[in-house]
C-alpha positions as CSV (number, residue, x, y, z in Angstrom):
1,M,58.0,135.0,6.9
2,P,54.6,135.3,5.4
3,T,54.1,135.1,1.7
4,K,50.9,134.8,-0.4
5,V,49.0,131.4,-0.9
6,E,49.5,130.2,-3.6
7,K,49.8,126.6,-5.9
8,D,52.6,125.1,-5.6
9,S,54.8,124.3,-9.2
10,V,55.9,121.4,-8.6
11,T,53.2,119.5,-6.5
12,G,50.5,121.3,-7.7
13,T,49.3,121.8,-3.6
14,M,48.5,125.2,-2.4
15,T,50.9,126.8,0.0
16,T,50.0,127.9,3.6
17,G,51.5,131.1,3.0
18,H,54.3,130.5,5.1
19,E,58.4,130.7,3.7
20,W,61.3,130.4,5.4
21,D,64.6,130.7,4.0
22,G,63.1,129.9,0.7
23,I,61.6,127.1,1.6
24,K,57.2,127.2,1.1
25,E,55.3,125.2,3.1
26,L,52.5,123.0,1.9
27,N,49.2,123.1,2.9
28,T,48.7,119.3,2.6
29,P,45.8,118.3,4.9
30,L,45.8,114.7,7.2
31,P,44.3,111.6,5.1
32,K,40.5,111.8,6.1
33,W,40.9,108.0,7.6
34,W,43.8,109.0,10.0
35,V,41.3,111.9,11.4
36,I,38.2,109.6,11.6
37,I,40.6,107.1,13.5
38,T,42.1,109.8,15.9
39,W,38.3,111.7,16.8
40,I,36.7,107.1,17.0
41,T,40.3,107.1,19.8
42,V,38.7,110.6,21.4
43,A,35.4,109.5,21.8
44,W,36.4,105.9,23.1
45,S,38.7,107.7,25.9
46,A,35.6,109.4,26.8
47,V,33.3,106.5,26.9
48,Y,36.4,104.9,29.1
49,C,36.3,107.1,31.8
50,V,32.7,106.8,32.4
51,L,32.9,103.4,32.2
52,Y,36.1,102.2,34.1
53,P,38.2,103.9,37.0
54,S,39.9,106.7,35.3
55,W,40.9,110.4,37.3
56,P,42.4,110.7,40.4
57,S,41.0,113.0,43.2
58,L,42.3,114.0,46.4
59,S,41.4,111.3,48.4
60,S,40.3,108.3,45.6
61,Y,39.9,108.1,42.0
62,T,36.6,108.1,40.0
63,G,35.1,104.4,40.4
64,G,33.6,103.9,36.8
65,T,29.6,103.2,36.2
66,L,31.2,99.4,35.8
67,G,32.4,99.1,39.3
68,Y,35.6,97.7,37.9
69,S,38.6,97.0,39.8
70,Q,41.7,95.2,39.0
71,R,42.9,94.9,42.4
72,E,39.2,92.7,43.2
73,E,40.3,91.1,39.9
74,V,43.8,90.0,40.8
75,A,42.4,88.7,44.5
76,R,40.0,86.6,42.5
77,A,42.3,85.0,40.4
78,L,44.5,84.5,43.6
79,Q,41.6,83.3,45.4
80,A,40.6,80.5,42.3
81,A,44.4,79.6,41.9
82,Q,44.2,78.9,45.9
83,A,41.2,76.3,45.5
84,Q,42.7,75.1,42.9
85,H,45.7,74.0,44.6
86,A,43.9,73.8,47.9
87,P,43.7,69.8,47.7
88,M,47.3,68.9,47.2
89,V,48.5,71.5,49.6
90,Q,46.3,70.1,52.2
91,R,47.6,66.5,51.2
92,V,51.3,67.9,51.6
93,T,50.8,69.8,55.1
94,A,49.2,66.5,56.7
95,A,51.9,64.5,55.5
96,S,55.2,64.6,56.8
97,I,58.1,65.9,54.9
98,E,59.5,62.3,54.4
99,D,56.3,61.2,53.2
100,V,56.2,63.9,50.9
101,R,59.5,62.8,49.5
102,R,58.6,59.2,49.2
103,N,55.1,59.5,47.4
104,P,55.9,60.1,43.5
105,E,52.7,62.4,43.5
106,L,53.0,64.9,46.3
107,L,57.3,64.7,45.0
108,G,56.3,65.9,42.1
109,Y,53.8,68.8,43.4
110,A,56.1,70.0,46.0
111,M,59.4,70.2,43.3
112,A,57.2,72.3,41.3
113,A,55.9,74.5,44.0
114,G,59.5,74.3,45.8
115,R,61.0,75.5,42.8
116,I,58.8,78.5,42.5
117,A,58.8,79.2,46.1
118,F,62.9,79.1,45.9
119,A,62.9,81.6,42.8
120,N,60.9,84.4,44.7
121,N,62.2,84.0,48.0
122,C,66.0,82.0,48.3
123,A,67.4,82.7,44.5
124,G,68.2,86.2,45.4
125,C,70.7,84.8,48.4
126,H,71.5,81.4,47.5
127,G,71.1,82.0,43.3
128,A,69.1,80.4,40.5
129,G,70.4,77.2,41.1
130,G,71.4,76.9,44.9
131,Q,75.0,78.0,44.1
132,G,75.4,80.5,46.7
133,A,78.2,83.0,46.3
134,R,81.0,84.5,48.5
135,G,80.0,86.6,51.3
136,G,78.4,84.4,53.8
137,F,75.6,83.1,51.0
138,P,76.0,79.1,51.4
139,S,75.4,76.7,48.3
140,L,72.7,74.3,48.8
141,A,73.9,72.1,45.9
142,D,77.0,70.8,47.6
143,D,76.9,68.1,51.1
144,D,78.7,71.1,52.9
145,W,76.1,71.8,55.8
146,L,76.1,74.1,58.7
147,W,73.3,72.4,60.8
148,G,73.2,69.0,58.8
149,G,71.5,68.2,55.6
150,K,68.7,65.9,56.0
151,L,65.0,66.7,55.2
152,A,64.1,67.8,58.5
153,D,67.1,69.7,59.4
154,I,66.9,71.8,56.3
155,Q,62.9,72.5,57.0
156,Q,64.1,73.4,60.5
157,T,66.4,76.1,58.9
158,I,63.9,77.5,56.4
159,S,61.4,77.8,59.5
160,V,63.5,79.5,62.4
161,G,65.9,81.4,60.2
162,V,69.8,82.0,61.1
163,R,70.6,84.7,63.8
164,T,67.4,86.8,63.7
165,G,67.4,87.4,67.1
166,A,64.7,84.9,68.0
167,D,65.2,82.0,70.6
168,E,64.6,79.0,68.4
169,A,66.8,80.7,65.6
170,R,70.0,79.0,64.5
171,T,72.9,80.6,66.6
172,S,76.6,80.3,66.2
173,Q,78.7,83.1,67.4
174,M,82.4,83.1,66.5
175,P,84.7,85.1,68.8
176,R,86.2,88.2,67.4
177,F,89.8,87.3,68.1
178,G,91.5,90.2,67.0
179,A,88.9,93.0,67.5
180,D,88.5,91.8,71.2
181,G,92.1,91.6,71.8
182,V,91.8,87.7,72.3
183,L,94.8,86.7,69.9
184,E,98.1,88.9,69.0
185,P,98.1,89.5,65.2
186,Q,101.0,87.1,65.0
187,Q,98.7,84.2,66.8
188,I,96.2,84.9,64.3
189,N,98.3,84.9,61.1
190,D,99.7,81.5,62.7
191,V,96.3,80.1,63.0
192,A,95.2,81.1,59.8
193,E,98.1,78.9,58.2
194,Y,97.2,76.1,60.1
195,V,93.8,76.3,59.2
196,L,95.0,76.9,55.3
197,S,96.9,73.5,56.3
198,L,94.2,71.5,56.4
199,S,93.3,71.5,53.2
200,N,96.9,71.4,52.2
201,R,96.9,75.3,51.3
202,A,99.5,76.4,54.1
203,G,102.3,78.6,52.5
204,D,104.6,78.6,55.6
205,A,104.7,75.2,57.1
206,A,106.7,76.6,60.7
207,A,103.7,79.1,60.9
208,A,101.1,76.3,60.6
209,Q,102.8,74.4,63.6
210,R,102.8,77.1,65.8
211,G,98.9,77.9,65.1
212,Q,98.3,74.3,65.6
213,T,98.4,75.1,69.3
214,V,96.6,78.5,69.1
215,Y,93.6,76.3,67.2
216,A,93.8,73.7,69.9
217,D,93.5,76.2,72.5
218,N,90.7,78.4,70.9
219,C,88.9,76.5,67.9
220,V,88.5,73.0,68.4
221,S,85.5,73.2,70.6
222,C,83.3,74.2,67.3
223,H,85.5,73.2,64.3
224,G,86.7,69.9,65.3
225,E,90.2,68.3,66.1
226,R,90.9,68.4,62.6
227,G,88.8,71.0,61.2
228,E,85.7,68.5,60.3
229,G,83.5,71.3,61.9
230,N,80.5,70.9,64.1
231,R,76.7,70.8,63.6
232,E,75.6,71.1,66.8
233,F,77.2,74.7,67.2
234,G,76.9,75.3,63.5
235,G,80.7,75.2,63.2
236,P,82.0,75.1,59.9
237,R,84.4,72.6,58.3
238,L,87.4,73.9,57.5
239,S,89.0,70.9,55.7
240,D,86.9,71.2,52.8
241,N,88.3,74.1,50.9
242,I,84.5,75.3,50.7
243,W,84.3,78.7,52.1
244,L,81.6,81.5,53.1
245,W,83.6,84.7,53.1
246,G,86.9,83.4,50.9
247,G,89.3,80.8,51.3
248,D,92.4,83.2,50.5
249,K,94.7,84.0,53.2
250,A,93.7,87.5,53.7
251,S,89.9,86.0,54.1
252,V,90.8,83.7,56.8
253,V,92.7,86.2,58.8
254,A,89.5,88.6,58.6
255,S,87.4,86.1,59.6
256,I,89.5,85.2,62.7
257,A,90.4,88.7,63.5
258,N,86.5,90.1,63.0
259,A,84.4,87.1,63.0
260,R,81.6,86.8,60.7
261,A,77.6,87.1,61.4
262,G,75.7,86.1,58.3
263,V,71.6,86.0,58.5
264,M,68.8,84.7,57.4
265,P,65.1,85.2,58.0
266,A,63.0,83.0,59.7
267,W,60.3,82.0,56.9
268,T,57.5,80.6,59.5
269,G,55.4,83.6,59.5
270,R,55.9,84.6,56.1
271,L,55.0,81.1,54.3
272,D,52.9,78.8,55.1
273,E,53.6,75.2,56.4
274,A,53.5,73.5,53.5
275,T,55.1,75.8,51.5
276,I,58.7,75.5,53.8
277,K,58.2,71.9,53.6
278,M,58.2,72.4,49.8
279,L,61.0,74.4,49.7
280,A,62.9,71.6,52.0
281,V,62.3,68.9,49.4
282,F,63.5,71.2,46.6
283,V,66.6,72.6,48.4
284,H,67.3,68.7,49.7
285,A,67.2,67.9,45.8
286,L,69.8,70.5,44.2
287,G,72.3,67.8,45.1
288,G,73.5,68.3,48.2
289,G,70.9,66.8,50.3
290,E,71.4,64.2,52.9
291,Q,69.4,60.7,53.3
């Protein structure tokens, strides 16, 4: 409630005349230095709005009298970086991927640039260290390859992608043995047991024995007689206990019944030739590359 303005007996400061529940408000002005700084910042903001882009409009924004553009600044920085790297990029582009791997200078540059490209484009699916993940994301750090792990093989896979729908893409298509009625549920169970037996993990020896016949009739052409895989068709190896979609019994049954069809984008057109080449060199060096 309003009261009379008076001097507070404790602090010696004048009150504002406001009181609430016996508490009187002191009239304590802001420090002069604080007020001065505040008005300086207000004045500077006004100057900034004149000099630099600031206020939005219906179609654009005020450009500022200095004509500054952060977008143009970034573009200039990118152009400068590209110009700085251009000589090495040209050398990588002109060299074969095998020559890049053999030349210590080019290899060092390719590894550094490939690591950055991998982090920006590949780590989301394959992991920061190329360890892969269950659910169709292959590990790039082991020696298990669907289409080959040599430098040229990896470069080709990165370039054309997997199951993109393009004619040149890496493509393998496993039948949906259950969903399309090719095999009966019992046959799927038996062949799953046989597949697990290839890595000594079958739980039902009799079912695995029956499944061997089913496997011979339906799976050998892509996966090999003993599950060794077939890189010509992108057929995974089944005898090494390395699994894209899980190697437990339920996951194997699901793969046989419904098939799997992971997709990897083609990086040609998204990345330049030199970057794809350096990516391949980096992936090859993760630990699973073949000579």
